[in-house]
C-alpha positions, 0 to 999 in steps of 0.5 A: 721327723717329730716325735710321734713319728718316730715313736711309731717307728720305734715301736715297729721296728722293735716288734720286727726285730723282736719276730726276726729274732725268734725265728734266728732262735728256731734257725738255731735250736732245729738246725744248728742243735743249740740249746735253749738253756745257753741261748737263754744264758747268753742272751740275757747276760749280754743284753742285761750287761749292755743295758746296765752299761747304756744306764751307766753312760746316761748317769741314770741314778736308779742303777744301784739305788734299786739294790739298796731298798730291801723290798725294792731289791726283792722285788727285782729278784723275783722279776728277774727269774719268775718274771723274765727269765721264765717268759724268754725260756718258755717263749724260746721252748715252744720255738724249739719244739714248734716254730716262731710262729706258733710260738709267738702267736700263741704268746699275744694270748696273754693280753687275755689273761692280764684283762681276766685278772685285773677284772677279778683283781679290782672287782669289775666286770668286763666289758663286751668288747672284753668278753669278745677278744676272749673268745677270739683268743680261744677260738684263735688258739683252737684253730692254730693248733688244731686246725679246727679238727677237735681230735687231732693236734697240729703241734706237739703237746709240749710245744702247745704246754710251752706256748701257753706257759709262755703267754702266763708267763708274759702276762706275770712278767707285764704286771710284775714291775709296776712298783719297780717301774714306778720308782726306777727308770726302765733301763735299769729294771729291764737291764738288772732283770735280764741279767738276774735271769741270765745268772740264775739260768747260767747256773743250770747252764753256764755260758762257757759250756758251749754247745751246737754246730758252729759256722759263720750262720750260728755266729751270725743268728747268735749275735743277732738274737743278743743285739737286734733281738734283745738289746736294740728293740729293748731299748728302742721300744723303751723309747717309743713308750715316752714318745708315743705311750704305752697304749700306742706301743703295745697295739704297734707290737701286733707286728711281731707275730706278722713278722716272725710267720713272714720270716719263719715261712720264707725263710725256714719253709714253715708250713703255715696254713689258711687255718693257721693264718685265720687262728693268728689273726684273732689272736692278734685282735684281741690286742687292738680290742683289749688296749681301745680302753681308758 
């Protein structure tokens, strides 16, 4: 298998694992009474520590250097709390109050927010494709949330608020670490970001204050979220970016909402109607439209 094929396979696998982990989170929240805060603390601390250990094994020279520069240290702390923790928490909170499929699809409107921000930031006009993508994202969100009836909501207002907050957070998460990634390895930046965010949420819900109903399924899904929903897909995605580039890798992450939807429907009996599929397709299509830019 050549490097391009490996990169494509890694990016697709990472996206699918992320989607499945969202469904595992839904199972833990809704069927095992686990709190979002506890799962975030364990997930972020566990995955962050393991990524940093991986960086040490690879003899990454950046792992300690990032803390020696005052401005980079400040950027990392802000990224860990405002970027990494916020995007993780709002996403899983949206899952808790709705379902993995809806939360993942709402989060996928983030590329539209990024496109608008960059257009304003650099004082450039959006292309016709950009305006079409924004219209599709708005239409998709409308169909997903209301099923076409402007007078009703298909999900709770709290779930919708967390879903939109997740999209905004993902946009911030994508844009914030640019200067750090230009100076340090992605493994170091993501590892420390997860660890910092994990420490921050642990101040609210320490990982040793375990909650939820524990049985074999609880252990299995919790371990899946930490290893196969965080550590492994993050590492695979970073490797995919190295092999095929960020643009192609980002398009392939469209498999995430699809996998989250299929698993939620097949496993947790989530109801997904024609309007939901139409709205989901509209939002996912925006990723392809916005990625085709120089």
